MITI-745433 format. One line per 2 residues: number of its first residue (from 1); their letters; for each residue x, y, z negated of N, C-alpha, C. Coordinates in pm, whole numbers, plus 50000, padded with zeros to 5 digits. Each point is the difference from the previous one (the first is absolute). Layout:
N
NUM	A	X/Y/Z/X/Y/Z/X/Y/Z  ...
***
This chain:
453
1	MS	13100/84741/17211/50143/49989/50037/50031/50097/50110  50112/50072/49983/50029/50100/50095/50051/49939/50129
3	TR	49997/50086/50111/50048/49949/50141/50148/49970/49984  50074/50092/49931/50154/49978/49985/50030/49861/49941
5	RI	49918/49963/49890/50026/49873/49941/49965/49889/50088  49894/50002/50065/49964/49892/50094/50104/49993/50113
7	TA	50043/50105/50049/50106/49992/50106/50131/49934/49943  50032/50032/49873/50123/49938/49938/49983/49857/49988
9	IL	49879/49960/49949/49972/49850/49989/50003/49928/50127  49945/50062/50112/50004/49932/50127/50138/49984/50049
11	AI	50081/50113/49978/50141/49995/50042/50077/49884/49928  49984/49993/49870/50065/49903/49927/49960/49858/50042
13	FL	49868/49984/50028/49948/49875/50049/50069/49955/50138  50002/50097/50090/50062/49974/50133/50143/49965/49985
15	IT	50079/50071/49914/50133/49966/49980/50021/49870/49940  49913/49955/49906/50011/49870/49935/49982/49899/50108
17	VV	49894/50013/50085/49961/49904/50102/50122/49978/50097  50057/50121/50051/50111/49984/50084/50123/49930/49928
19	FL	50024/50033/49879/50116/49941/49928/49981/49857/49980  49879/49950/49962/49966/49864/49984/50012/49927/50128
21	RS	49953/50058/50108/50010/49939/50140/50149/49978/50039  50080/50108/49967/50141/49983/50043/50063/49894/49921
23	IS	49965/49989/49872/50056/49886/49914/49958/49868/50053  49878/49988/50037/49944/49868/50047/50070/49959/50138
25	QT	50031/50098/50079/50059/49971/50125/50149/49962/49994  50063/50051/49883/50150/49978/50000/50038/49913/49880
27	AN	49896/49943/49932/50020/49905/49890/50074/49881/50049  50094/49957/49906/50068/49877/50028/50052/49995/50136
29	PN	50095/50091/50036/50060/50006/50136/50073/49866/50040  50038/49920/49898/50079/49883/50034/49905/49873/50011
31	DI	49872/50021/49993/49901/49897/50017/49954/49994/50145  50027/49879/50062/49967/49996/50140/49851/50017/50029
33	ED	49918/49932/49918/49853/50014/50005/49959/50139/49993  50053/50080/49909/49961/50141/49998/50044/50081/50116
35	LI	50111/49971/50052/50050/50065/50122/49897/49969/50118  49956/49880/50010/49905/49962/50110/49871/50074/49977
37	KQ	49948/49999/49871/49875/50086/49977/50018/50140/50031  50114/50058/49966/50020/50143/50038/50009/50018/50148
39	YQ	50057/49910/50067/50004/50000/50158/49866/49998/50053  49905/49915/49944/49855/49998/50052/49931/50132/49964
41	QE	50020/50046/49884/49935/50124/49955/50040/50121/50094  50128/50002/50033/50042/50115/50076/49976/49992/50148
43	TK	49996/49875/50050/49982/49984/50139/49855/49968/50044  49919/49960/49905/49867/49951/50023/49999/49855/50069
45	CN	50115/49944/50006/50005/49869/50060/49926/49894/49923  49922/49909/50066/49915/49912/49923/50065/49857/49995
47	HV	50100/49976/50076/50069/49864/49995/50151/50022/50015  50076/49952/49900/50148/49999/50013/50047/49876/49930
49	SV	50092/49922/50071/50057/49880/49943/50149/50013/49991  50058/49945/49895/50147/50016/49978/50048/49866/49957
51	VV	50126/49967/50057/50076/49886/49958/50134/50041/49949  50045/49956/49889/50127/50023/49939/50085/49877/49988
53	YN	50117/50009/50057/50097/49884/49984/50109/50042/49912  50028/49928/49886/50106/50034/49907/50073/49872/49958
55	HG	50113/49988/50062/50085/49886/49970/49927/49864/49997  49935/49981/50108/49918/49875/50012/49862/49992/49951
57	DV	49967/50097/49913/49863/50009/49952/49921/50092/50087  49876/49950/50037/49916/50077/50099/49873/50032/49925
59	SY	49964/50125/50000/49875/50054/49937/49913/50070/50099  49871/49983/49998/49906/50063/50091/49910/50099/49928
61	YG	49972/50111/50062/49897/50095/49946/49897/50022/50106  49873/49998/49962/49896/50020/50098/49969/49866/50067
63	DS	49942/50010/50121/49962/49886/50077/50117/49935/50082  50056/49889/49950/50108/49940/50065/49968/49926/50125
65	EG	49865/49967/50025/49975/49928/50126/49933/50080/50112  49957/50120/49960/49941/50098/50103/50108/50038/50108
67	LY	49949/49999/50116/50087/50030/50122/49997/50143/50038  50113/50065/50002/50018/50144/50043/50085/50011/50131
69	QI	49974/50096/50076/50099/50035/50109/50130/50049/49922  50112/49946/50055/50122/50044/49937/50079/50111/50073
71	GS	49941/50046/50109/50066/50109/50079/50135/49969/50051  50084/50105/49977/50136/49978/50071/50093/49896/49910
73	MT	49948/49948/49901/50071/49893/49939/50006/49881/50090  49911/50005/50099/50003/49891/50116/50128/50002/50064
75	KA	50068/50111/50021/50130/50015/50073/50105/49897/49957  50002/49974/49874/50099/49910/49948/49973/49856/50058
77	FT	49881/49960/50029/49970/49874/50056/50046/49994/50146  49964/50109/50069/50044/50003/50149/50143/50001/50005
79	GL	50071/50076/49910/50143/50007/49998/50064/49867/49964  49931/49924/49914/50059/49862/49967/49986/49912/50131
81	AI	49885/50011/50062/49992/49909/50120/50103/50042/50105  50037/50124/50022/50102/50036/50094/50136/49943/49950
83	QR	50026/50014/49861/50126/49940/49949/50012/49858/50025  49890/49930/49985/50011/49848/50032/50029/49971/50142
85	LI	49942/50087/50093/50034/49981/50140/50141/50038/50037  50051/50101/49926/50146/50035/50018/50088/49886/49950
87	TE	49967/49947/49887/50073/49892/49944/49999/49875/50091  49890/49978/50068/49992/49892/50090/50050/50021/50138
89	RV	50057/50128/50008/50067/50045/50129/49901/50012/50121  49874/50019/49963/49888/50018/50107/50008/50153/50037
91	ID	50038/50083/49909/50008/50146/50009/50140/50041/49966  50049/50094/50079/50116/50072/49968/49972/50143/49928
93	EN	50044/50017/49876/49968/50114/49926/50042/50129/50079  50108/49997/50077/50055/50104/50071/49945/50008/50148
95	GV	49914/49910/50029/49941/49996/50136/49896/50113/50016  49989/50051/50131/49890/50102/50018/49877/49939/50014
97	IS	49894/50073/49951/49868/49940/50001/49942/49973/50130  50043/50067/50097/49955/49974/50135/50038/49858/50049
99	DY	50092/49935/49933/50043/49862/50018/49887/49907/49952  49916/50039/49918/49902/49931/49931/49853/50044/50033
101	IP	49998/50128/50037/49870/50056/50056/50027/50055/50143  49989/49916/50093/50037/50034/50141/49928/50124/50042
103	GF	50074/50101/50056/49948/50112/50057/49980/50119/49901  50027/49973/49863/49982/50111/49908/50117/50096/50010
105	EA	49960/50130/50001/50104/50108/50016/49975/50113/49896  50105/50074/49966/49987/50108/49913/50105/50106/50050
107	FF	49981/50123/49977/50089/50110/50049/50036/50097/49889  50122/50059/50008/50039/50104/49913/50068/50106/50085
109	DS	49950/50126/49983/50048/50106/50095/49986/49965/50142  49884/49933/50025/49972/49963/50135/50087/49885/50065
111	RK	50090/49949/49916/50088/49888/50043/49957/49871/49936  50025/49894/50070/49950/49869/49944/50082/49968/49886
113	AD	49935/49957/49890/50067/49958/49872/49978/49862/49967  50098/49925/49960/49989/49854/49968/49982/49991/49853
115	IT	49878/49941/49956/49975/49974/49864/50035/49861/49969  50075/49973/49893/50024/49863/49962/49911/49950/49890
117	VR	50001/49869/49985/49921/49940/49897/50044/50052/49863  50123/50022/49979/50049/50053/49875/49945/50143/49970
119	NL	49990/50074/50116/49942/50134/49983/49863/49995/49946  49919/49903/50050/49867/49991/49960/49990/49947/49850
121	LE	50089/49911/49963/50006/49951/49862/50041/50115/49897  50087/50085/50046/50042/50113/49915/49928/50124/50013
123	QK	49893/50004/50075/49920/50122/50014/50083/50107/50068  50083/49962/50097/50090/50097/50062/49986/49998/50155
125	SG	49874/49971/50040/49985/49988/50151/49981/50140/50065  49961/50106/49934/49958/50127/50057/49853/50020/50009
127	FT	49929/49895/49969/49848/50016/49984/49974/50056/49868  49881/50070/49982/49961/50042/49872/49851/49960/49976
129	NN	49939/50052/49894/49862/49964/49966/49903/50098/50054  50036/50091/50083/49921/50097/50052/49895/49938/50106
131	EK	49879/50002/49960/49895/49927/50081/49975/50076/50133  50034/50124/50009/49974/50078/50122/50109/49951/50099
133	EY	50116/49977/49963/50113/49963/50096/49993/49853/50020  49979/49913/49901/50003/49859/50022/49867/49940/49928
135	PS	49891/50013/50072/49871/49953/49940/49994/49851/49978  49935/49963/49892/49987/49864/49958/49903/49925/50090
137	AA	49984/49878/49996/49929/49919/50088/49842/50026/49986  49937/49985/50107/49848/50006/50005/49948/49868/49945
139	AT	49875/49994/49968/49946/49885/49932/50007/49867/50086  49997/50023/50126/49998/49881/50090/50132/49961/50065
141	ET	50108/50083/49974/50132/49979/50064/50068/49892/49929  50076/49919/50078/50097/49906/49952/50127/50071/49973
143	LA	50097/49930/49934/50126/50054/49983/50070/50036/50142  49990/49910/50096/50059/50022/50133/49936/50131/50069
145	EW	49872/50009/49983/49930/50109/50065/50035/50130/49941  50017/50002/49862/50036/50130/49937/50137/50026/50029
147	AD	50095/49898/50005/50143/50038/50025/50013/50052/50142  49923/49949/50096/50000/50045/50129/49956/50155/50017
149	RI	49905/50033/49914/49946/50133/49998/50102/50103/49945  50081/49962/49903/50093/50093/49949/50136/49986/50060
151	SG	50024/49902/50091/50125/49987/50071/50019/50124/50080  50121/50059/50005/50039/50113/50070/49996/50123/49918
153	SE	49967/49987/49865/49992/50117/49914/50135/50071/49983  49987/50128/49971/50124/50083/49963/50023/49984/49845
155	LN	50117/49958/49972/50035/49976/49858/50035/50130/49926  49986/50003/49872/50025/50120/49927/50156/50009/49970
157	SM	50070/49887/50005/50145/50005/49981/50059/49878/50072  50137/50007/50013/50062/49889/50072/49993/49876/49915
159	PG	49981/49885/50055/49993/49886/49920/50127/49974/49917  49980/49965/49879/50119/49976/49904/50054/50123/49934
161	AG	49947/50125/50046/50066/50128/49946/49943/50036/49868  49869/49968/49968/49949/50042/49878/49870/49928/49958
163	YA	49976/50000/49873/49880/49921/49946/49877/50084/50022  49887/49934/50050/49868/50061/50003/49903/49884/49985
165	YS	49925/50001/49892/49911/49890/49978/49883/50001/50105  49971/49883/50060/49903/49987/50101/49943/49868/50007
167	NV	49866/49985/50011/49928/49880/50008/50030/49936/50141  50025/50086/50101/50035/49956/50126/50115/49895/50003
169	NY	50096/50016/49920/50121/49911/49998/49957/49852/49964  49911/49987/49899/49960/49867/49955/49901/49936/50082
171	NL	49912/50084/50055/49909/49942/50110/50073/49947/50120  50105/50076/50044/50075/49943/50105/50073/49874/49965
173	LG	50045/49991/49863/50065/49879/49966/49897/49882/50001  49875/50022/49973/49894/49906/50009/49982/49950/50136
175	LV	50017/50087/50101/49995/49949/50142/50119/49927/50033  50117/50038/49955/50124/49922/50024/49983/49849/49948
177	IE	49941/49992/49879/49975/49867/49948/49904/49920/50089  49893/50061/50049/49907/49926/50088/50073/49957/50131
179	NV	50086/50099/50053/50054/49968/50134/50109/49894/49990  50085/49995/49895/50104/49901/49991/49955/49865/49951
181	SG	49890/49995/49921/49952/49883/49940/49894/49932/50093  49945/50077/50095/49890/49943/50086/49870/49980/49921
183	MP	49982/50053/49880/49891/49991/49921/49942/50131/49957  49864/50009/49981/49942/50133/49958/50068/50033/49860
185	YT	50012/50124/49977/50067/50046/49871/49930/49935/49873  49872/49996/50006/49928/49946/49881/50039/49849/49974
187	DY	49999/49929/50108/50031/49849/49990/50144/49980/49952  50092/50084/50060/50135/49984/49962/50028/50022/49849
189	ME	49941/50108/49955/50022/50052/49863/49945/49894/49902  49879/49951/50028/49931/49908/49915/50075/49871/49987
191	QN	50041/49943/50125/50062/49868/49999/50149/50002/49965  50073/50112/50028/50139/49997/49979/50055/50081/49883
193	IL	49904/50090/49942/50045/50081/49884/49914/49971/49875  49870/50020/50014/49912/49997/49883/49987/49857/49949
195	LP	49967/49902/50089/49989/49859/49958/50124/49940/49941  50115/50017/50059/50123/49938/49940/50034/50067/49866
197	LG	49961/50130/49977/50034/50063/49872/49897/49974/49894  49883/49932/50034/49902/49973/49906/49916/50120/49966
199	LK	49990/50097/50089/49911/50119/49977/49866/49973/50051  49921/49919/49942/49876/49959/50039/49886/50100/49999
201	NT	50027/50111/49925/49895/50119/49988/50039/50115/50075  50091/49982/50090/50045/50111/50082/49958/49977/50147
203	YV	49930/50108/50062/49941/49987/50123/50054/50102/50094  50020/49952/50127/50038/50089/50108/49872/50073/50059
205	GM	49972/50123/49957/49876/50059/50042/49885/49951/49904  49874/50007/50051/49890/49973/49922/50002/49853/49948
207	PY	49974/49984/49866/50002/49859/49947/49891/49922/50050  50011/49868/50010/49896/49917/50050/49939/49915/49885
209	SG	50062/50030/49885/49947/49934/49863/50035/50095/49890  49947/49968/49883/50032/50083/49888/49913/50123/49985
211	RI	50013/50064/49888/49909/50117/49968/50076/50130/50028  49950/50084/50096/50059/50123/50033/49958/50110/49903
213	VE	50088/50078/49949/49967/50111/49914/49977/50119/50109  49885/50050/50008/49961/50098/50111/50075/50121/49973
215	GT	50057/50055/50110/50078/50129/49986/49895/50114/49981  50061/50116/49941/49907/50112/49973/50078/50130/50046
217	RL	49917/50107/49993/50052/50131/50043/49944/50105/49910  50086/50091/49953/49956/50110/49911/49896/50089/50060
219	GY	49924/50059/49910/49903/50103/50039/49928/50060/49883  50023/50130/49970/49935/50062/49887/50017/49914/49875
221	RH	50134/49970/49968/50038/49935/49881/49934/49866/49980  49976/49923/50107/49939/49874/50003/50058/49921/50104
223	AF	50017/49862/49976/50051/49907/50101/49880/49935/50071  49988/50029/50135/49897/49941/50078/50059/49879/50081
225	DF	49911/49891/50014/50049/49885/50084/50032/50060/50139  50119/49950/50055/50031/50049/50134/50071/49888/50073
227	HM	49915/49933/50087/50061/49888/50077/50059/50047/50131  50119/49946/50041/50060/50023/50119/50050/49870/50071
229	AV	49962/49984/50117/50039/49874/50075/50152/50007/50022  50057/49880/49982/50147/49996/50029/50028/49985/50143
231	KE	50089/50089/50049/50034/49988/50145/50116/49901/50018  49982/49916/50094/50097/49897/50025/50147/50045/50016
233	AS	50005/50116/50079/50133/50047/50039/50066/50082/49890  49932/50012/49889/50059/50078/49888/50043/49911/49880
235	IP	49966/49875/50014/50025/49905/49886/50144/49986/49953  50097/49989/50098/50139/49973/49954/50063/50101/49917
237	AG	49946/50129/50014/50057/50109/49925/49920/50027/49864  49879/49948/49982/49931/50041/49879/49865/49940/49979
239	YF	49970/49878/50044/49855/49961/49974/49992/49854/49956  50097/49957/49921/49978/49868/49934/49910/50022/49879
241	YS	49932/49894/49956/49926/50000/49870/50070/49904/49910  49994/50032/49865/50048/49902/49898/49952/50033/49870
243	NT	50021/49918/49904/49959/50025/49858/50128/49999/49906  49975/50028/49879/50114/50008/49910/50060/49863/49968
245	ED	49924/49894/50012/50052/49869/49981/50116/49969/50105  49970/50029/50124/50106/49985/50097/50108/50103/49995
247	MG	49959/50126/49956/50113/50096/49989/50095/49970/49885  49936/49940/49891/50094/49951/49896/50091/49891/50050
249	RW	49963/49913/50088/50079/49892/50061/50110/50070/50090  49953/50099/50076/50081/50076/50100/50118/50068/49919
251	IE	49971/50056/49888/50111/50062/49919/50096/49889/49949  49946/49887/49964/50086/49894/49950/50087/49944/50115
253	IC	49941/49997/50126/50076/49960/50117/50120/50097/50015  49956/50124/50002/50106/50110/50041/50105/50000/49895
255	LG	49970/49961/49878/50102/50001/49899/50080/49871/49995  49965/49907/50090/50078/49878/50004/49967/49901/49896
257	NS	49880/50007/49942/49960/49909/49895/49899/49899/50029  49974/49985/50130/49900/49903/50046/50057/49897/50101
259	EI	49955/49881/49994/50054/49907/50099/49934/50027/50135  50083/50034/50104/49951/50027/50130/50083/49915/50099
261	PE	49961/49973/50122/50074/49925/50102/50136/50067/50013  50098/49907/50017/50134/50040/50003/50035/50103/50116
263	DF	49926/49981/50109/50033/50096/50110/49955/50137/49982  49923/50029/49895/49956/50133/49968/50105/50076/49924
265	KE	50084/49924/49929/50090/50070/49901/50107/50095/50071  50044/49955/50115/50093/50072/50083/49929/50134/50035
267	SF	49877/49997/50043/49931/50117/50048/49987/50105/49889  49958/49949/49878/49986/50089/49889/50136/50054/49952
269	SK	50099/49923/50012/50137/50045/49964/50052/50112/50092  49973/49980/50132/50031/50098/50095/49930/50131/49972
271	IK	49871/50001/49969/49929/50123/49973/50063/50073/49884  50031/49935/49890/50050/50061/49888/50148/50057/50023
273	EQ	50072/49942/50087/50135/50040/50034/49996/50135/50068  49886/50034/50072/49992/50117/50080/49956/50125/49905
275	LK	49951/49969/49883/49954/50105/49912/50112/50028/49893  50083/50093/50041/50123/50028/49924/49997/50128/49921
277	SE	49949/50097/50054/49997/50131/49929/49854/50054/49988  49978/50085/49896/49867/50055/49977/49941/50073/50127
279	GD	49891/49964/50040/49938/50059/50121/50002/49907/50114  50088/49895/49997/50006/49902/50116/49871/49942/50022
281	YY	49961/49984/50133/49877/49928/50036/50041/49894/50095  49945/49876/49979/50026/49896/50090/49889/49890/49990
283	SG	49944/49949/50104/49916/49890/50009/49884/50005/49901  49949/50127/49988/49872/50013/49923/50022/50029/49855
285	WE	50124/50026/49962/50039/50031/49856/50083/50130/49999  49984/50066/49884/50082/50117/49979/50073/49988/49860
287	LF	50124/50041/49997/50076/50000/49878/49989/50133/49927  49945/49998/49872/49994/50112/49924/50110/50014/49902
289	AD	50000/50094/49901/50091/50021/49894/50022/49875/49914  50115/49982/49948/50026/49894/49894/49975/49856/50059
291	GV	50019/49978/50132/49988/49878/50060/49864/49944/50009  49897/50085/49991/49862/49949/50018/49956/49996/50144
293	TG	49943/49888/50032/49951/49985/50145/49847/50009/50001  49941/50056/50114/49860/50000/49993/49945/50058/50130
295	HS	49861/50013/49997/49938/50066/50111/49850/50038/49963  49948/50107/50061/49862/50041/49966/49920/49969/50127
297	GG	49869/50003/49977/49905/49979/50100/49875/50094/49985  49953/50042/50115/49873/50082/49993/49930/50004/50137
299	TP	49874/49960/49986/49909/50002/50115/49890/50096/49965  49903/50034/50094/49893/50092/49968/49923/49965/49869
301	NY	49986/49865/49962/49917/49964/49893/50071/49916/49892  50138/49988/50008/50065/49923/49898/50140/50076/49976
303	SS	50057/49962/49892/50150/50038/49967/50074/49893/49917  50127/49991/50012/50072/49887/49930/50141/50042/49987
305	RI	50072/49919/49908/50145/50021/49985/50047/49878/49933  50132/49964/50040/50074/49891/49943/50143/50039/49973
307	VF	50049/49969/49888/50142/50024/49961/50055/49895/49921  50135/49970/50017/50059/49896/49922/50156/50028/49991
309	ED	50061/49944/49899/50138/50016/49980/50069/49862/49971  50101/49966/50078/50058/49872/49985/50083/49985/49871
311	KN	50064/50113/49961/50095/49983/49876/49908/49972/49882  49903/50070/49978/49914/49972/49881/49890/49908/50012
313	QI	49987/49944/50119/49894/49904/50030/49865/50045/49958  49956/50120/50048/49878/50062/49968/49928/50049/50132
315	GV	49870/49998/50006/49932/50056/50117/49864/50032/49962  49936/50085/50080/49859/50049/49987/49930/50015/50135
317	CV	49883/49955/50015/49918/50043/50114/49867/50048/49962  49950/50115/50062/49875/50058/49977/49913/50004/50121
319	LS	49878/49950/50001/49913/49997/50115/49873/50082/49955  49965/50090/50083/49881/50089/49969/49901/50008/50122
321	NL	49879/50015/49978/49908/50012/50106/49962/50140/50036  50093/50098/49972/49980/50138/50031/50134/50059/50056
323	NV	49991/50082/50095/50122/50064/50061/50036/50117/49915  50075/49979/49886/50066/50101/49917/50145/49964/49986
325	AA	50066/49992/50113/50138/49938/50007/50097/50053/49893  50009/50126/49988/50095/50063/49901/49972/49957/49861
327	TT	49874/49993/49965/49973/49961/49854/50020/49846/49987  49965/49929/50104/50030/49849/49992/50148/49979/49986
329	DS	50081/50076/50077/50151/49990/49985/50036/50026/49860  49954/50108/49942/50041/50040/49867/49954/49909/49887
331	LC	49879/49929/50015/49963/49901/49911/50090/49881/50006  50036/49951/50116/50090/49895/50012/50127/50025/49945
333	NS	50061/50120/50028/50125/50045/49943/49999/50010/49853  49888/50052/49943/49989/50015/49855/49999/49858/49932
335	IF	49934/49905/50055/49995/49870/49942/50144/49934/50011  50064/50028/50112/50143/49954/50023/50092/50064/49893
337	DI	49977/50117/49968/50080/50072/49907/49981/49933/49856  49879/49964/49965/49966/49924/49872/50091/49873/49998
339	LS	49988/49923/50115/50081/49873/50001/50149/50033/49982  50043/50111/50054/50156/50034/49995/50025/50056/49864
341	GK	49913/50022/49907/50032/50063/49874/50006/50149/50005  49938/50052/50097/50005/50149/50012/49860/50060/49967
343	NP	49992/50124/49969/49874/50074/49987/49935/50025/50133  49882/49962/50021/49930/50017/50138/49973/50154/50017
345	GP	50015/50042/50130/49967/50131/50035/49851/50020/50010  49949/50126/50024/49861/50023/50013/49955/49959/50139
347	LT	49867/49966/50009/49950/49958/50130/49988/50122/50091  50046/49983/50125/50005/50101/50102/49856/50028/50059
349	KD	49956/50112/50020/49878/50031/50066/50012/49990/50147  49925/49913/50061/50005/49983/50149/49943/50115/50075
351	IW	50053/50021/50118/49947/50112/50074/49847/49981/50036  49950/49880/50030/49860/49988/50020/49910/50030/49874
353	TT	50059/49972/49882/49928/50039/49878/49996/50148/49990  50108/50069/50024/49993/50148/49998/49906/50057/50106
355	FD	50000/49936/50122/49908/50044/50097/49854/49983/49962  49971/49891/49931/49865/49969/49960/49955/50105/49902
357	IV	50091/50036/49900/49967/50100/49904/49969/50137/50062  50102/50037/50092/49989/50128/50063/49867/50018/50089
359	FS	49984/49897/50083/49887/50011/50090/49866/49967/49933  49997/49931/49888/49877/49992/49919/49964/50143/49951
361	AV	50101/50066/49957/49975/50137/49954/49963/50092/50113  50052/49985/50119/49970/50068/50118/49858/49981/50033
363	TA	49961/49880/49999/49853/49961/50031/49906/50067/49902  50034/49995/49870/49910/50070/49896/50000/50147/50025
365	VG	50116/50061/50018/49999/50147/50022/49921/50031/50130  50024/49926/50094/49928/50021/50132/49848/49990/49995
367	IF	49959/49903/49915/49850/49994/49979/49949/50123/49923  50069/50046/49902/49973/50121/49928/49991/50126/50098
369	LF	50098/49998/50090/50001/50117/50100/49883/50011/50079  49937/49875/50036/49882/50004/50076/49895/50091/49946
371	GA	49983/49987/49866/49893/50078/49935/50045/50148/49993  50126/50021/49973/50063/50131/49987/49984/50084/50137
373	IF	50014/49922/50110/49992/50061/50127/49866/50050/50034  49899/49921/49960/49853/50040/50018/49965/50118/49918
375	IT	50056/50011/49883/49954/50107/49905/50079/50131/50033  50127/49999/50028/50070/50127/50015/49955/50073/50129
377	KR	50003/50131/49999/49963/50084/50109/50123/50093/50048  50104/49992/49927/50112/50084/50031/50076/49945/50115
379	QS	49999/50071/50112/50069/49950/50123/50148/49988/49979  50069/50086/49926/50141/49996/49980/50040/49867/49925
381	LL	49914/49966/49900/50028/49880/49926/49983/49881/50083  49890/49997/50087/49982/49886/50088/50113/49986/50105
383	LG	50040/50112/50045/50109/49997/50098/50136/49950/49942  50027/50042/49883/50122/49961/49925/49991/49841/49971
385	CD	49888/49956/49960/49975/49861/49962/50017/49916/50131  49943/50047/50109/50002/49925/50128/50140/49990/50048
387	TI	50081/50105/49995/50143/50001/50040/50075/49906/49927  49987/50002/49864/50082/49907/49917/49966/49855/50034
389	LI	49868/49970/50014/49964/49864/50025/50053/49950/50138  49996/50091/50099/50044/49957/50134/50150/49976/49992
391	VL	50074/50084/49928/50143/49984/49994/50027/49873/49933  49936/49967/49881/50025/49875/49927/49972/49876/50081
393	LA	49891/49997/50074/49959/49897/50094/50103/49976/50110  50047/50106/50057/50094/50004/50108/50132/49938/49949
395	LV	50047/50043/49880/50124/49947/49939/49980/49849/49984  49900/49945/49950/49984/49858/49975/50008/49925/50132
397	LI	49926/50050/50102/49985/49939/50133/50128/49991/50079  50087/50108/49975/50123/50011/50071/50115/49938/49926
399	LF	50010/50021/49870/50114/49956/49926/49999/49845/49964  49883/49954/49971/49988/49852/49957/50057/49901/50108
401	PI	49959/50018/50129/50056/49910/50097/50150/50008/50002  50058/50126/49987/50146/50013/50004/50065/49937/49886
403	IF	49940/50020/49878/50060/49940/49879/49995/49844/49998  49893/49949/50039/49979/49853/49989/50034/49932/50130
405	GA	50034/50066/50110/50032/49938/50125/49899/49914/50050  49872/50045/49986/49881/49918/50065/49896/50099/50035
407	GM	49900/49947/50075/49895/50085/50042/49899/50023/49888  49932/50118/50009/49906/50039/49890/49892/49894/49980
409	KE	49961/49935/50110/49894/49910/49986/50041/49881/49920  50129/49951/50021/50051/49890/49926/50017/50033/49845
411	IV	50053/50128/49983/50012/50045/49857/49871/50000/49926  49894/50068/50062/49874/50024/49936/49923/49871/49978
413	FT	49996/49907/50105/49912/49885/49985/50075/49867/49970  50126/50005/49982/50072/49880/49969/50080/50011/49871
415	WA	50086/50101/49998/50094/50004/49885/49961/50086/49874  49948/50117/50026/49976/50095/49897/49872/49962/49918
417	PR	49986/50044/49880/49875/49979/49925/49885/50062/50074  49877/49941/49964/49875/50054/50071/49974/50144/49967
419	SL	50052/50047/49890/49975/50136/49953/50071/50095/50106  50099/49964/50077/50062/50080/50088/49900/50029/50112
421	AG	49933/49901/50050/49896/50020/50108/49880/50088/49938  49964/49977/49877/49893/50070/49944/50039/50148/49977
423	GI	50125/50027/49964/50040/50142/49983/50012/50069/50123  50048/49936/50108/50007/50061/50131/49865/50031/50051
425	LT	49912/49916/49994/49858/50017/50047/49932/50116/49922  50027/50006/49865/49939/50104/49913/50057/50129/50034
427	VA	50123/50010/50026/50068/50136/50044/49952/50035/50138  49987/49902/50097/49952/50034/50126/49855/50051/49991
429	GD	49917/49936/49923/49864/50042/49976/49986/50143/49944  50087/50025/49911/50006/50142/49932/50045/50103/50114
431	IV	50089/49962/50082/50044/50088/50112/49884/50030/50096  49927/49894/50033/49887/50021/50091/49893/50089/49942
433	CT	49967/49981/49873/49897/50068/49925/50036/50141/49991  50126/50021/49953/50053/50139/49989/50005/50081/50125
435	TI	50041/49928/50105/50009/50068/50136/49855/50036/50042  49912/49904/49993/49861/50027/50040/49938/50130/49927
437	KL	50037/50008/49866/49942/50106/49919/50063/50121/50037  50134/50004/50036/50068/50117/50039/49938/50053/50135
439	LT	49982/49906/50093/49941/50047/50131/49858/50048/49987  49925/49934/49908/49859/50040/49985/49993/50135/49933
441	GK	50092/50026/49893/50003/50125/49939/50042/50108/50094  50096/49980/50088/50049/50094/50096/49884/50038/50096
443	RY	49920/49899/50037/49888/50027/50100/49900/50095/49929  49965/49967/49876/49897/50083/49931/50053/50143/49974
445	AD	50133/50014/49979/50063/50126/49981/49993/50084/50131  50029/49937/50113/49996/50063/50136/49857/50048/50025
447	HN	49902/49914/49970/49862/50025/50025/49959/50126/49914  50048/50011/49880/49957/50111/49922/50063/50125/50047
449	KT	50128/49990/50048/50064/50120/50047/49927/50063/50129  49938/49914/50082/49936/50038/50124/49851/50024/49972
451	GK	49957/49988/49873/49863/50022/49974/49910/49891/50033  50053/49880/50044/49918/49883/50035/49970/49902/49892
453	G	50060/50030/49880/49982/49909/49889/49860/49995/49945
***
């Protein structure tokens, strides 16, 4: 058989494999189970649980009892607690937070700025999620200690002037709850929110019973177990645990189809009244197009999303043990589209998935370069390679902290896939080897010129 014929057969075979794979990944786009399988194939996530609420009917996909971190979906619970305290006239929504957190200060343009409770609920305080400017709590800090540390910060905008999503806002609300109730945040939320609503599988921070689905972190197209301790002072903004059983009940409650204590109804009504136009944010919820309400969640080792619509009485929640937030959002949205009678859109590729693919390739190329560096003797080639590698490494180390608003250490060891660290180390190793060979080659050349070689 000729070489040309073998090449043609191999090409046809590869095209067929790619075609069949694309069919398998897009088959039955209206099938929820197929969408979930596609999500797992593309993200490498090993656990994902889904609950679907459709006119009173509740369906579960995956493990309905396993407990996941729900990330920033936690904010809706903190927001509800604040609404109850406003309803009870314990808190004034337009009161400044220094009334409830004595001594707390913030400044804009070096002038003292008053932040109201409403500013925090609407994410319009002037704080941002930039970890360099407003660092999150240390492992041992209480809410009060953390708030004292960031007190006196310079805000990015005047309170009330503009929206800027920030975990700071809801952690401060958690401290307000502690101070006005005289109870630890955990105790107040369990006794006054979760227990009355019958959310028996939802926990404030680490669960003390039930089965936890361990969080994971990407690396070289694989999901590795990745445990992170929950920091007490970060819980109000994003560290509840729950399962899809409770999230199904939570959707039912939010849609007004579940029996709840009468004194909660006014709080839920007030929250919905504040969500009038697309893009509005209030009390841990955002209003999207077509009257859909929801929120996403993402921690270093989990991602989640919940959406529901009052008019059509439908809702979806997705819990995943891998931080691929954009893809998790698109899975939830696609399932919601199916319930709405629409064609679901494609799954979005998350930035961490892209990073994992890119830096897995960087690691592979870097390992190949190790061998190439030892073989080649051309000084110009080595110099060009060394220059390119140094520029690439410098760009990563300089730009990433600016783009993500966090320190490089936090990005590499907490948020990004493990392949980022592997890629950086491989490139750094190539630079060291290339530089050594360049210096060694120059030394031998100098010796030869002086006759000492």
